[in-house]
gemmi code that builds the backbone of each chain (N, CA, C; Angstrom):
import gemmi

chains = {
    "A": [
        ("MET", (231.667, 33.773, 133.062), (232.015, 33.668, 131.652), (233.451, 33.191, 131.487)),
        ("ARG", (233.652, 32.224, 130.600), (235.002, 31.721, 130.363), (235.586, 32.366, 129.114)),
        ("HIS", (236.883, 32.733, 129.186), (237.520, 33.380, 128.030), (238.862, 32.746, 127.743)),
        ("PRO", (239.379, 32.771, 126.513), (238.521, 33.082, 125.369), (237.747, 31.845, 124.957)),
        ("ALA", (236.655, 32.044, 124.276), (235.875, 30.926, 123.774), (235.665, 31.131, 122.290)),
        ("GLN", (235.770, 30.037, 121.561), (235.684, 30.161, 120.109), (234.819, 29.040, 119.564)),
        ("HIS", (234.050, 29.348, 118.518), (233.199, 28.331, 117.914), (233.005, 28.653, 116.440)),
        ("THR", (233.106, 27.642, 115.590), (232.908, 27.845, 114.152), (231.761, 26.979, 113.657)),
        ("VAL", (230.932, 27.547, 112.804), (229.831, 26.813, 112.177), (230.001, 26.908, 110.672)),
        ("SER", (229.942, 25.777, 109.974), (230.008, 25.767, 108.506), (228.703, 25.214, 107.970)),
        ("VAL", (228.056, 25.998, 107.126), (226.745, 25.571, 106.612), (226.635, 25.870, 105.124)),
        ("ALA", (225.636, 25.224, 104.498), (225.288, 25.553, 103.113), (224.495, 26.859, 103.141)),
        ("GLY", (224.623, 27.639, 102.082), (223.891, 28.910, 102.004), (222.433, 28.677, 101.663)),
        ("SER", (221.682, 28.147, 102.629), (220.268, 27.825, 102.429), (219.499, 28.256, 103.671)),
        ("ARG", (218.171, 28.172, 103.591), (217.352, 28.515, 104.753), (217.697, 27.600, 105.928)),
        ("GLU", (217.928, 26.327, 105.620), (218.270, 25.369, 106.676), (219.608, 25.736, 107.313)),
        ("GLY", (220.558, 26.139, 106.459), (221.871, 26.543, 106.958), (221.761, 27.743, 107.885)),
        ("LEU", (220.955, 28.710, 107.471), (220.737, 29.901, 108.289), (220.130, 29.522, 109.643)),
        ("GLY", (219.170, 28.596, 109.608), (218.539, 28.127, 110.845), (219.557, 27.470, 111.774)),
        ("ARG", (220.510, 26.757, 111.181), (221.516, 26.074, 112.012), (222.445, 27.077, 112.691)),
        ("VAL", (222.819, 28.149, 111.964), (223.667, 29.183, 112.565), (222.939, 29.819, 113.750)),
        ("THR", (221.647, 30.102, 113.562), (220.837, 30.679, 114.652), (220.874, 29.791, 115.887)),
        ("GLU", (220.632, 28.484, 115.678), (220.594, 27.545, 116.807), (221.963, 27.436, 117.492)),
        ("GLU", (223.009, 27.362, 116.680), (224.349, 27.197, 117.271), (224.789, 28.444, 118.031)),
        ("PHE", (224.421, 29.626, 117.518), (224.793, 30.835, 118.260), (223.983, 30.943, 119.553)),
        ("GLU", (222.757, 30.460, 119.508), (221.920, 30.444, 120.708), (222.604, 29.585, 121.786)),
        ("ARG", (223.119, 28.430, 121.363), (223.799, 27.518, 122.291), (225.095, 28.135, 122.831)),
        ("PHE", (225.865, 28.735, 121.917), (227.128, 29.391, 122.293), (226.846, 30.484, 123.343)),
        ("SER", (225.793, 31.273, 123.108), (225.433, 32.363, 124.024), (225.079, 31.837, 125.395)),
        ("SER", (224.326, 30.753, 125.395), (223.873, 30.185, 126.655), (225.045, 29.557, 127.423)),
        ("THR", (225.909, 28.836, 126.713), (227.077, 28.208, 127.335), (227.974, 29.240, 128.000)),
        ("HIS", (228.162, 30.390, 127.336), (229.113, 31.387, 127.835), (228.446, 32.564, 128.528)),
        ("GLY", (227.141, 32.467, 128.754), (226.433, 33.494, 129.510), (226.473, 34.876, 128.884)),
        ("LEU", (226.323, 34.951, 127.557), (226.313, 36.268, 126.899), (225.103, 37.068, 127.368)),
        ("PRO", (225.270, 38.372, 127.594), (224.121, 39.204, 127.984), (223.047, 39.183, 126.889)),
        ("ASP", (221.764, 39.199, 127.310), (220.658, 39.145, 126.343), (220.737, 40.200, 125.236)),
        ("PRO", (221.011, 41.476, 125.588), (221.030, 42.480, 124.510), (222.097, 42.172, 123.441)),
        ("VAL", (223.231, 41.619, 123.867), (224.298, 41.275, 122.922), (223.854, 40.086, 122.067)),
        ("ARG", (223.324, 39.055, 122.722), (222.863, 37.860, 122.004), (221.802, 38.230, 120.960)),
        ("ARG", (220.821, 39.043, 121.374), (219.735, 39.391, 120.453), (220.235, 40.242, 119.296)),
        ("SER", (221.121, 41.209, 119.602), (221.644, 42.064, 118.524), (222.385, 41.233, 117.490)),
        ("ILE", (223.215, 40.298, 117.968), (223.999, 39.489, 117.032), (223.083, 38.541, 116.246)),
        ("GLN", (222.039, 38.033, 116.878), (221.100, 37.178, 116.142), (220.444, 37.963, 115.004)),
        ("VAL", (220.070, 39.201, 115.282), (219.453, 40.025, 114.233), (220.467, 40.270, 113.112)),
        ("VAL", (221.702, 40.611, 113.490), (222.757, 40.886, 112.503), (223.010, 39.644, 111.625)),
        ("LEU", (223.093, 38.472, 112.257), (223.311, 37.237, 111.497), (222.150, 37.003, 110.535)),
        ("ASP", (220.933, 37.215, 111.015), (219.759, 36.996, 110.160), (219.798, 37.930, 108.943)),
        ("GLU", (220.135, 39.193, 109.180), (220.169, 40.168, 108.069), (221.254, 39.805, 107.054)),
        ("LEU", (222.461, 39.557, 107.539), (223.580, 39.319, 106.626), (223.467, 37.970, 105.916)),
        ("LEU", (223.119, 36.934, 106.669), (223.078, 35.598, 106.062), (221.873, 35.422, 105.135)),
        ("SER", (220.742, 36.043, 105.465), (219.585, 35.911, 104.566), (219.902, 36.577, 103.235)),
        ("ASN", (220.664, 37.644, 103.291), (221.114, 38.321, 102.084), (221.990, 37.393, 101.238)),
        ("THR", (222.923, 36.735, 101.899), (223.822, 35.802, 101.207), (223.039, 34.631, 100.616)),
        ("VAL", (222.074, 34.115, 101.374), (221.281, 32.980, 100.895), (220.466, 33.401, 99.668)),
        ("ARG", (219.934, 34.628, 99.709), (219.070, 35.124, 98.627), (219.865, 35.394, 97.351)),
        ("CYS", (221.015, 36.073, 97.494), (221.719, 36.485, 96.263), (223.163, 36.025, 96.203)),
        ("GLY", (223.512, 35.022, 96.997), (224.919, 34.658, 97.139), (225.640, 34.101, 95.926)),
        ("GLY", (225.053, 33.115, 95.246), (225.796, 32.432, 94.188), (225.286, 32.787, 92.798)),
        ("GLU", (226.193, 32.852, 91.838), (225.783, 33.131, 90.463), (225.088, 31.916, 89.875)),
        ("GLY", (224.061, 32.180, 89.073), (223.368, 31.099, 88.375), (222.743, 30.068, 89.300)),
        ("GLY", (222.322, 30.511, 90.474), (221.629, 29.607, 91.391), (222.550, 28.646, 92.138)),
        ("ARG", (223.861, 28.834, 92.011), (224.806, 27.972, 92.731), (224.691, 28.225, 94.233)),
        ("GLN", (224.673, 27.150, 95.007), (224.578, 27.310, 96.457), (225.964, 27.610, 97.038)),
        ("VAL", (226.024, 28.610, 97.892), (227.312, 28.991, 98.465), (227.547, 28.266, 99.792)),
        ("ARG", (228.804, 28.321, 100.238), (229.158, 27.815, 101.567), (229.359, 29.014, 102.478)),
        ("ILE", (228.950, 28.880, 103.704), (229.125, 29.974, 104.662), (229.810, 29.432, 105.918)),
        ("ASP", (230.867, 30.092, 106.340), (231.524, 29.759, 107.611), (231.356, 30.937, 108.556)),
        ("VAL", (230.877, 30.663, 109.738), (230.720, 31.733, 110.734), (231.573, 31.380, 111.950)),
        ("ASP", (232.398, 32.331, 112.350), (233.298, 32.093, 113.475), (232.988, 33.081, 114.602)),
        ("PHE", (232.779, 32.554, 115.796), (232.505, 33.399, 116.963), (233.708, 33.349, 117.890)),
        ("LEU", (234.181, 34.508, 118.304), (235.290, 34.564, 119.252), (234.893, 35.497, 120.395)),
        ("LEU", (234.805, 34.906, 121.582), (234.412, 35.700, 122.740), (235.655, 36.118, 123.511)),
        ("GLU", (235.872, 37.425, 123.569), (236.993, 37.983, 124.329), (236.441, 38.551, 125.638)),
        ("PRO", (237.325, 38.970, 126.560), (236.816, 39.429, 127.860), (235.789, 40.562, 127.764)),
        ("HIS", (235.954, 41.473, 126.792), (235.047, 42.617, 126.737), (234.266, 42.738, 125.437)),
        ("ALA", (234.472, 41.793, 124.535), (233.797, 41.915, 123.238), (233.584, 40.558, 122.587)),
        ("LEU", (232.589, 40.514, 121.718), (232.350, 39.341, 120.892), (232.735, 39.707, 119.458)),
        ("ARG", (233.588, 38.876, 118.865), (233.973, 39.095, 117.462), (233.351, 38.000, 116.610)),
        ("VAL", (232.807, 38.410, 115.469), (232.187, 37.449, 114.555), (232.779, 37.655, 113.174)),
        ("GLU", (233.140, 36.541, 112.535), (233.636, 36.623, 111.164), (232.784, 35.706, 110.294)),
        ("ILE", (232.284, 36.278, 109.194), (231.444, 35.506, 108.266), (232.166, 35.440, 106.930)),
        ("VAL", (232.439, 34.226, 106.462), (233.136, 34.054, 105.186), (232.233, 33.245, 104.266)),
        ("ASP", (232.076, 33.699, 103.023), (231.334, 32.881, 102.051), (232.057, 32.883, 100.722)),
        ("ASP", (231.691, 31.918, 99.858), (232.321, 31.833, 98.536), (231.361, 32.310, 97.449)),
        ("GLY", (230.449, 33.199, 97.824), (229.483, 33.746, 96.859), (230.080, 34.898, 96.064)),
        ("THR", (229.235, 35.511, 95.244), (229.658, 36.640, 94.432), (230.066, 37.803, 95.332)),
        ("PRO", (231.280, 38.376, 95.117), (231.692, 39.491, 95.972), (230.691, 40.643, 95.912)),
        ("PHE", (230.223, 41.057, 97.071), (229.236, 42.132, 97.166), (229.360, 42.768, 98.536)),
        ("ASN", (229.569, 44.071, 98.540), (229.698, 44.764, 99.821), (228.328, 45.236, 100.305)),
        ("PRO", (227.756, 44.553, 101.305), (226.418, 44.923, 101.766), (226.409, 46.305, 102.415)),
        ("LEU", (227.580, 46.743, 102.898), (227.640, 48.014, 103.630), (227.536, 49.223, 102.704)),
        ("GLU", (227.703, 48.974, 101.396), (227.585, 50.091, 100.456), (226.145, 50.411, 100.125)),
        ("ARG", (225.253, 49.516, 100.526), (223.839, 49.737, 100.231), (223.342, 50.973, 100.994)),
        ("GLU", (222.610, 51.798, 100.290), (222.118, 53.035, 100.902), (221.045, 52.734, 101.947)),
        ("SER", (221.090, 53.471, 103.059), (220.086, 53.273, 104.090), (218.768, 53.918, 103.669)),
        ("PRO", (217.653, 53.264, 103.994), (216.367, 53.851, 103.651), (216.051, 55.049, 104.539)),
        ("ASP", (215.192, 55.920, 104.074), (214.768, 57.087, 104.851), (213.732, 56.633, 105.880)),
        ("THR", (214.154, 56.612, 107.163), (213.252, 56.094, 108.203), (212.309, 57.163, 108.736)),
        ("SER", (212.321, 58.353, 108.099), (211.403, 59.387, 108.577), (210.202, 59.537, 107.640)),
        ("LEU", (210.147, 58.712, 106.596), (209.033, 58.805, 105.653), (207.717, 58.397, 106.316)),
        ("PRO", (206.608, 59.015, 105.886), (205.310, 58.575, 106.411), (204.974, 57.171, 105.912)),
        ("LEU", (204.032, 56.550, 106.600), (203.688, 55.147, 106.345), (203.486, 54.824, 104.870)),
        ("GLU", (202.680, 55.655, 104.199), (202.313, 55.306, 102.818), (203.505, 55.325, 101.855)),
        ("LYS", (204.591, 56.002, 102.280), (205.771, 56.068, 101.404), (206.875, 55.101, 101.837)),
        ("ARG", (206.637, 54.374, 102.933), (207.663, 53.446, 103.413), (207.857, 52.270, 102.469)),
        ("PRO", (209.091, 52.037, 102.034), (209.322, 50.831, 101.241), (209.281, 49.611, 102.162)),
        ("VAL", (208.804, 48.497, 101.649), (208.809, 47.267, 102.434), (210.167, 46.607, 102.201)),
        ("GLY", (211.037, 46.708, 103.158), (212.376, 46.118, 103.011), (213.450, 47.187, 102.943)),
        ("GLY", (214.697, 46.747, 102.832), (215.817, 47.689, 102.751), (216.320, 48.163, 104.112)),
        ("LEU", (215.697, 47.644, 105.173), (216.072, 48.109, 106.512), (217.218, 47.303, 107.124)),
        ("GLY", (217.430, 46.118, 106.592), (218.345, 45.176, 107.219), (219.750, 45.701, 107.463)),
        ("VAL", (220.374, 46.228, 106.418), (221.760, 46.684, 106.552), (221.858, 47.876, 107.495)),
        ("MET", (220.817, 48.715, 107.477), (220.816, 49.849, 108.400), (220.794, 49.354, 109.860)),
        ("LEU", (220.003, 48.327, 110.114), (219.964, 47.755, 111.467), (221.336, 47.205, 111.842)),
        ("VAL", (221.959, 46.495, 110.896), (223.277, 45.895, 111.159), (224.270, 46.968, 111.602)),
        ("ARG", (224.308, 48.069, 110.866), (225.248, 49.159, 111.186), (225.058, 49.681, 112.605)),
        ("HIS", (223.804, 49.764, 113.035), (223.522, 50.310, 114.362), (223.754, 49.315, 115.493)),
        ("LEU", (223.650, 48.026, 115.179), (223.669, 47.025, 116.249), (225.069, 46.540, 116.612)),
        ("VAL", (226.067, 46.860, 115.774), (227.436, 46.438, 116.098), (228.315, 47.671, 116.337)),
        ("ASP", (229.461, 47.453, 116.978), (230.365, 48.577, 117.245), (231.369, 48.775, 116.115)),
        ("GLU", (231.734, 47.674, 115.456), (232.647, 47.769, 114.312), (232.188, 46.763, 113.279)),
        ("ILE", (232.326, 47.146, 112.001), (232.037, 46.172, 110.942), (232.863, 46.524, 109.716)),
        ("ALA", (233.395, 45.499, 109.059), (234.185, 45.732, 107.852), (233.955, 44.591, 106.874)),
        ("TRP", (234.009, 44.934, 105.587), (233.819, 43.929, 104.538), (235.088, 43.826, 103.712)),
        ("TYR", (235.471, 42.610, 103.357), (236.615, 42.385, 102.484), (236.180, 41.469, 101.348)),
        ("GLY", (236.345, 41.946, 100.105), (236.077, 41.089, 98.953), (237.376, 40.385, 98.621)),
        ("GLU", (237.332, 39.097, 98.461), (238.593, 38.392, 98.231), (238.369, 37.102, 97.469)),
        ("GLY", (239.240, 36.836, 96.517), (239.266, 35.558, 95.782), (237.900, 34.950, 95.511)),
        ("GLY", (236.995, 35.718, 94.934), (235.679, 35.172, 94.613), (234.838, 34.862, 95.825)),
        ("GLY", (234.905, 35.724, 96.816), (234.066, 35.516, 97.992), (233.989, 36.772, 98.844)),
        ("ASN", (233.428, 36.613, 100.021), (233.234, 37.744, 100.932), (233.687, 37.383, 102.334)),
        ("ARG", (234.195, 38.386, 103.030), (234.550, 38.215, 104.430), (234.023, 39.439, 105.175)),
        ("VAL", (233.184, 39.209, 106.172), (232.677, 40.313, 106.987), (233.158, 40.089, 108.409)),
        ("ARG", (233.775, 41.109, 108.973), (234.234, 41.024, 110.366), (233.489, 42.058, 111.169)),
        ("LEU", (232.958, 41.623, 112.309), (232.274, 42.597, 113.152), (232.597, 42.359, 114.617)),
        ("CYS", (232.371, 43.413, 115.378), (232.685, 43.372, 116.801), (231.564, 44.029, 117.591)),
        ("LYS", (231.191, 43.384, 118.695), (230.153, 43.934, 119.568), (230.696, 43.957, 120.989)),
        ("ARG", (230.724, 45.125, 121.601), (231.177, 45.213, 122.992), (230.150, 44.565, 123.912)),
        ("LEU", (230.615, 43.900, 124.942), (229.689, 43.191, 125.823), (228.941, 44.132, 126.763)),
        ("ASP", (229.494, 45.329, 126.967), (228.826, 46.263, 127.885), (227.878, 47.199, 127.141)),
        ("ALA", (227.782, 47.030, 125.817), (226.977, 47.975, 125.016), (225.486, 47.747, 125.227)),
    ],
    "B": [
        ("MET", (207.669, 28.304, 115.162), (207.220, 29.392, 116.039), (205.836, 29.064, 116.589)),
        ("LYS", (205.673, 29.287, 117.884), (204.388, 29.029, 118.524), (203.537, 30.292, 118.474)),
        ("MET", (202.270, 30.131, 118.126), (201.390, 31.302, 118.084), (200.032, 30.977, 118.661)),
        ("SER", (199.386, 31.985, 119.257), (198.047, 31.733, 119.775), (197.186, 32.983, 119.625)),
        ("ASP", (195.864, 32.791, 119.686), (194.885, 33.878, 119.565), (194.138, 34.046, 120.871)),
        ("ASP", (193.689, 35.250, 121.125), (192.831, 35.507, 122.273), (191.880, 36.632, 121.862)),
        ("GLN", (190.589, 36.322, 121.856), (189.611, 37.340, 121.453), (189.084, 38.057, 122.686)),
        ("ARG", (189.175, 39.384, 122.705), (188.600, 40.162, 123.814), (187.663, 41.187, 123.212)),
        ("GLY", (186.369, 40.921, 123.322), (185.391, 41.786, 122.658), (185.624, 41.701, 121.162)),
        ("ASP", (185.742, 42.853, 120.512), (186.008, 42.777, 119.069), (187.493, 42.980, 118.754)),
        ("VAL", (188.334, 42.863, 119.793), (189.781, 42.958, 119.571), (190.393, 41.561, 119.569)),
        ("LEU", (191.150, 41.258, 118.525), (191.855, 39.972, 118.486), (193.306, 40.198, 118.910)),
        ("ILE", (193.752, 39.388, 119.885), (195.149, 39.454, 120.321), (195.886, 38.251, 119.746)),
        ("VAL", (196.931, 38.516, 118.998), (197.780, 37.447, 118.480), (199.067, 37.456, 119.292)),
        ("ARG", (199.465, 36.262, 119.752), (200.639, 36.190, 120.622), (201.700, 35.258, 120.041)),
        ("PRO", (202.675, 35.817, 119.318), (203.778, 34.979, 118.830), (204.797, 34.744, 119.947)),
        ("GLU", (205.463, 33.592, 119.894), (206.487, 33.297, 120.907), (207.813, 32.959, 120.249)),
        ("GLY", (208.902, 33.517, 120.785), (210.236, 33.201, 120.276), (210.786, 34.295, 119.388)),
        ("ARG", (211.473, 33.891, 118.329), (212.113, 34.875, 117.461), (211.284, 35.117, 116.209)),
        ("ILE", (211.301, 36.361, 115.726), (210.651, 36.673, 114.449), (211.762, 37.062, 113.490)),
        ("ASP", (212.160, 36.100, 112.633), (213.275, 36.324, 111.722), (212.942, 35.763, 110.345)),
        ("THR", (213.963, 35.606, 109.495), (213.741, 35.096, 108.146), (213.039, 33.743, 108.159)),
        ("THR", (213.406, 32.905, 109.130), (212.865, 31.550, 109.189), (211.410, 31.520, 109.651)),
        ("THR", (211.027, 32.407, 110.564), (209.689, 32.314, 111.163), (208.693, 33.354, 110.654)),
        ("SER", (209.179, 34.401, 109.963), (208.277, 35.518, 109.643), (207.153, 35.130, 108.679)),
        ("GLU", (207.423, 34.169, 107.788), (206.368, 33.780, 106.835), (205.190, 33.137, 107.567)),
        ("GLU", (205.506, 32.399, 108.634), (204.451, 31.767, 109.419), (203.590, 32.840, 110.100)),
        ("LEU", (204.262, 33.845, 110.644), (203.533, 34.947, 111.276), (202.683, 35.681, 110.239)),
        ("GLU", (203.261, 35.879, 109.055), (202.552, 36.579, 107.987), (201.267, 35.829, 107.603)),
        ("ARG", (201.385, 34.511, 107.447), (200.207, 33.701, 107.083), (199.159, 33.739, 108.187)),
        ("TRP", (199.621, 33.659, 109.428), (198.725, 33.640, 110.594), (197.907, 34.938, 110.642)),
        ("VAL", (198.611, 36.063, 110.514), (197.945, 37.368, 110.592), (197.045, 37.580, 109.369)),
        ("ALA", (197.542, 37.223, 108.179), (196.756, 37.421, 106.950), (195.443, 36.641, 107.012)),
        ("ALA", (195.484, 35.431, 107.570), (194.272, 34.611, 107.668), (193.234, 35.286, 108.561)),
        ("ARG", (193.715, 35.951, 109.623), (192.780, 36.621, 110.528), (192.202, 37.885, 109.891)),
        ("LEU", (193.016, 38.604, 109.151), (192.508, 39.799, 108.459), (191.503, 39.381, 107.390)),
        ("ASP", (191.820, 38.301, 106.663), (190.885, 37.793, 105.651), (189.587, 37.340, 106.302)),
        ("GLY", (189.692, 36.882, 107.545), (188.520, 36.410, 108.266), (187.685, 37.548, 108.860)),
        ("GLY", (188.128, 38.787, 108.663), (187.310, 39.925, 109.077), (187.811, 40.688, 110.296)),
        ("THR", (188.931, 40.272, 110.878), (189.468, 41.009, 112.034), (189.839, 42.432, 111.608)),
        ("ARG", (189.345, 43.423, 112.349), (189.663, 44.816, 112.041), (190.346, 45.527, 113.219)),
        ("ARG", (190.279, 44.912, 114.389), (190.986, 45.463, 115.553), (191.965, 44.397, 116.024)),
        ("LEU", (193.242, 44.654, 115.750), (194.260, 43.633, 116.007), (195.326, 44.151, 116.961)),
        ("VAL", (195.627, 43.322, 117.968), (196.739, 43.608, 118.887), (197.745, 42.475, 118.743)),
        ("VAL", (199.019, 42.814, 118.637), (200.039, 41.768, 118.706), (200.722, 41.895, 120.063)),
        ("ASP", (200.588, 40.844, 120.858), (201.225, 40.777, 122.170), (202.666, 40.308, 121.957)),
        ("MET", (203.617, 41.244, 122.135), (205.023, 40.953, 121.832), (205.800, 40.489, 123.055)),
        ("SER", (205.093, 40.261, 124.189), (205.817, 40.017, 125.439), (206.620, 38.706, 125.437)),
        ("ALA", (206.270, 37.776, 124.535), (207.038, 36.520, 124.475), (207.953, 36.470, 123.254)),
        ("VAL", (208.144, 37.636, 122.605), (209.040, 37.684, 121.441), (210.438, 38.057, 121.912)),
        ("ASP", (211.403, 37.216, 121.583), (212.786, 37.404, 122.029), (213.468, 38.516, 121.230)),
        ("TYR", (213.419, 38.401, 119.900), (213.983, 39.453, 119.049), (213.288, 39.451, 117.700)),
        ("ILE", (213.496, 40.532, 116.932), (212.865, 40.648, 115.620), (213.884, 41.213, 114.633)),
        ("SER", (213.894, 40.661, 113.420), (214.779, 41.193, 112.369), (213.907, 41.907, 111.333)),
        ("SER", (214.534, 42.430, 110.275), (213.763, 43.204, 109.291), (212.722, 42.341, 108.568)),
        ("ALA", (212.933, 41.030, 108.526), (211.933, 40.147, 107.920), (210.610, 40.244, 108.682)),
        ("GLY", (210.699, 40.393, 109.999), (209.507, 40.540, 110.830), (208.912, 41.933, 110.725)),
        ("LEU", (209.784, 42.945, 110.632), (209.292, 44.323, 110.490), (208.438, 44.437, 109.233)),
        ("ARG", (208.873, 43.732, 108.188), (208.168, 43.745, 106.908), (206.714, 43.260, 107.091)),
        ("VAL", (206.533, 42.213, 107.890), (205.187, 41.673, 108.125), (204.312, 42.717, 108.827)),
        ("PHE", (204.881, 43.383, 109.827), (204.097, 44.392, 110.552), (203.779, 45.600, 109.674)),
        ("LEU", (204.735, 45.967, 108.819), (204.507, 47.102, 107.926), (203.349, 46.800, 106.964)),
        ("MET", (203.335, 45.589, 106.427), (202.248, 45.220, 105.516), (200.919, 45.151, 106.256)),
        ("THR", (200.959, 44.668, 107.501), (199.734, 44.545, 108.292), (199.134, 45.922, 108.591)),
        ("VAL", (199.975, 46.856, 109.006), (199.445, 48.178, 109.351), (198.921, 48.887, 108.107)),
        ("LYS", (199.565, 48.669, 106.971), (199.079, 49.283, 105.725), (197.697, 48.738, 105.358)),
        ("LYS", (197.548, 47.412, 105.480), (196.253, 46.788, 105.164), (195.161, 47.298, 106.096)),
        ("LEU", (195.461, 47.301, 107.397), (194.432, 47.672, 108.369), (194.086, 49.155, 108.282)),
        ("ARG", (195.093, 49.965, 108.066), (194.818, 51.387, 107.972), (193.983, 51.677, 106.724)),
        ("GLY", (194.255, 50.919, 105.664), (193.503, 51.073, 104.419), (192.036, 50.735, 104.584)),
        ("SER", (191.721, 49.864, 105.554), (190.326, 49.463, 105.729), (189.733, 50.039, 107.022)),
        ("GLY", (190.376, 51.058, 107.559), (189.845, 51.738, 108.742), (189.962, 50.940, 110.024)),
        ("GLY", (190.882, 49.994, 110.075), (191.031, 49.154, 111.256), (191.995, 49.722, 112.280)),
        ("GLN", (192.220, 48.952, 113.343), (193.130, 49.347, 114.414), (194.210, 48.280, 114.571)),
        ("PHE", (195.458, 48.722, 114.693), (196.561, 47.782, 114.886), (197.476, 48.344, 115.964)),
        ("VAL", (197.591, 47.621, 117.069), (198.399, 48.105, 118.190), (199.329, 46.983, 118.663)),
        ("LEU", (200.575, 47.363, 118.986), (201.543, 46.412, 119.506), (201.758, 46.679, 120.989)),
        ("GLY", (201.943, 45.621, 121.778), (202.168, 45.818, 123.206), (203.193, 44.850, 123.754)),
        ("GLY", (203.875, 45.270, 124.833), (204.767, 44.355, 125.556), (206.103, 44.093, 124.911)),
        ("LEU", (206.647, 45.046, 124.148), (207.945, 44.854, 123.490), (209.076, 44.849, 124.519)),
        ("ASN", (210.003, 43.905, 124.425), (211.181, 43.969, 125.295), (212.131, 45.058, 124.772)),
        ("THR", (213.183, 45.355, 125.542), (214.028, 46.505, 125.168), (214.732, 46.289, 123.824)),
        ("SER", (215.097, 45.042, 123.511), (215.781, 44.773, 122.234), (214.832, 44.971, 121.057)),
        ("VAL", (213.599, 44.482, 121.199), (212.618, 44.621, 120.117), (212.260, 46.098, 119.931)),
        ("ARG", (212.111, 46.791, 121.060), (211.785, 48.210, 120.987), (212.911, 48.991, 120.291)),
        ("GLN", (214.154, 48.605, 120.582), (215.299, 49.273, 119.947), (215.251, 49.109, 118.422)),
        ("ILE", (214.893, 47.915, 117.967), (214.801, 47.658, 116.520), (213.708, 48.545, 115.899)),
        ("PHE", (212.569, 48.634, 116.564), (211.481, 49.489, 116.068), (211.940, 50.943, 115.999)),
        ("GLU", (212.689, 51.351, 117.015), (213.162, 52.727, 117.075), (214.152, 53.012, 115.936)),
        ("LEU", (215.130, 52.103, 115.748), (216.131, 52.280, 114.696), (215.475, 52.342, 113.319)),
        ("ALA", (214.420, 51.557, 113.135), (213.754, 51.496, 111.836), (212.807, 52.676, 111.630)),
        ("GLY", (212.650, 53.506, 112.667), (211.727, 54.633, 112.573), (210.273, 54.191, 112.667)),
        ("PHE", (210.042, 53.013, 113.245), (208.685, 52.452, 113.298), (207.858, 52.979, 114.464)),
        ("LEU", (208.523, 53.574, 115.471), (207.748, 54.042, 116.626), (206.850, 55.221, 116.241)),
        ("SER", (207.210, 55.891, 115.136), (206.382, 57.027, 114.714), (205.204, 56.596, 113.844)),
        ("ILE", (205.240, 55.375, 113.301), (204.122, 54.962, 112.441), (203.272, 53.837, 113.041)),
        ("PHE", (203.760, 53.244, 114.145), (202.982, 52.196, 114.794), (202.435, 52.687, 116.127)),
        ("ALA", (201.263, 52.178, 116.497), (200.759, 52.406, 117.835), (201.404, 51.350, 118.730)),
        ("VAL", (202.211, 51.812, 119.700), (202.945, 50.884, 120.573), (202.626, 51.214, 122.026)),
        ("GLU", (202.224, 50.196, 122.788), (201.937, 50.369, 124.215), (202.867, 49.479, 125.034)),
        ("THR", (203.070, 49.870, 126.308), (204.016, 49.121, 127.137), (203.548, 47.699, 127.438)),
        ("ASP", (202.231, 47.517, 127.602), (201.763, 46.151, 127.862), (200.492, 45.859, 127.069)),
        ("VAL", (200.107, 44.605, 127.098), (199.030, 44.161, 126.218), (197.671, 44.738, 126.624)),
        ("ASP", (197.441, 44.950, 127.930), (196.157, 45.501, 128.357), (195.944, 46.915, 127.815)),
        ("ARG", (197.008, 47.709, 127.874), (196.916, 49.062, 127.301), (196.703, 48.987, 125.793)),
        ("ALA", (197.367, 48.026, 125.166), (197.239, 47.871, 123.711), (195.800, 47.518, 123.336)),
        ("VAL", (195.200, 46.635, 124.121), (193.810, 46.239, 123.854), (192.883, 47.427, 124.047)),
        ("ALA", (193.111, 48.186, 125.129), (192.265, 49.359, 125.383), (192.363, 50.348, 124.231)),
        ("ARG", (193.555, 50.516, 123.700), (193.748, 51.469, 122.602), (193.087, 50.965, 121.309)),
        ("ALA", (193.216, 49.659, 121.061), (192.631, 49.094, 119.854), (191.103, 49.092, 119.930)),
        ("ALA", (190.565, 48.979, 121.156), (189.114, 48.926, 121.332), (188.498, 50.313, 121.209)),
        ("GLY", (189.306, 51.350, 121.490), (188.798, 52.721, 121.411), (188.485, 53.099, 119.985)),
        ("ALA", (187.529, 53.966, 119.802), (187.106, 54.328, 118.434), (188.057, 55.313, 117.794)),
        ("ALA", (188.687, 56.139, 118.612), (189.522, 57.220, 118.056), (190.863, 56.706, 117.578)),
        ("GLY", (191.473, 57.467, 116.688), (192.836, 57.149, 116.249), (192.866, 56.234, 115.045)),
        ("GLY", (194.002, 56.232, 114.368), (194.181, 55.388, 113.187), (194.673, 54.019, 113.570)),
        ("ALA", (195.079, 53.246, 112.597), (195.495, 51.859, 112.831), (196.753, 51.773, 113.669)),
    ],
}
model = gemmi.Model(1)
for chain_id, residues in chains.items():
    chain = gemmi.Chain(chain_id)
    for i, (resn, *xyz) in enumerate(residues, 1):
        res = gemmi.Residue()
        res.name, res.seqid = resn, gemmi.SeqId(i, " ")
        for name, pos in zip(("N", "CA", "C"), xyz):
            atom = gemmi.Atom()
            atom.name, atom.element = name, gemmi.Element(name[0])
            atom.pos, atom.b_iso = gemmi.Position(*pos), 0.0
            res.add_atom(atom)
        chain.add_residue(res)
    model.add_chain(chain)
structure = gemmi.Structure()
structure.add_model(model)
structure.setup_entities()
């Protein structure tokens, strides 16, 4: 593994944009030999956070811009996601009750709970009409 | 996303390959729904070629198990890798889904008369 390695992807807040982030992170992981559990966890986290932004990101149907920055350090991967959508802290969303029986399970609402469990650190900053999410995943986790 | 079917007796095995996320989950949903509409009541999903799954994919499985359980069917998952299994565990899905280590066990469980979906 080579350190440090950095890569930025800028996409439109659309399904196609989300697909491009997935592909580029897949390439970044392969180039730098990221462990599978780390690569998969971050792919899930990106899917949860970015699909949320694509779904509800811009007011009045305006398409947002999303920049995703990957920074690989010797012992951790840092990811920063910046968008110009409506400020919204996804981490404030209440986690669903995962002990409910099948018939009472809501379909959805699990995404943010997964994100919290799959990363070691995560923080949200609302700023100047947009959002910034910073997260960190240890490589040995 | 690549998908294939394999019929073993009255158990249908669906085998998705790659990632199950926001981009691919609708395809999986349509694939499974078409088979349920076609009369499949014993369904196994072979997860051994699935790299990872996000909540968009969990949603498809949750709807599938609800449908099958409602009609007295069987739904069993087999061959989950450690990352996929971790997601199921975090979501509390291991307590509501029938999950087996490999597809042969999953088929045997789905073919058996006892137990729920």
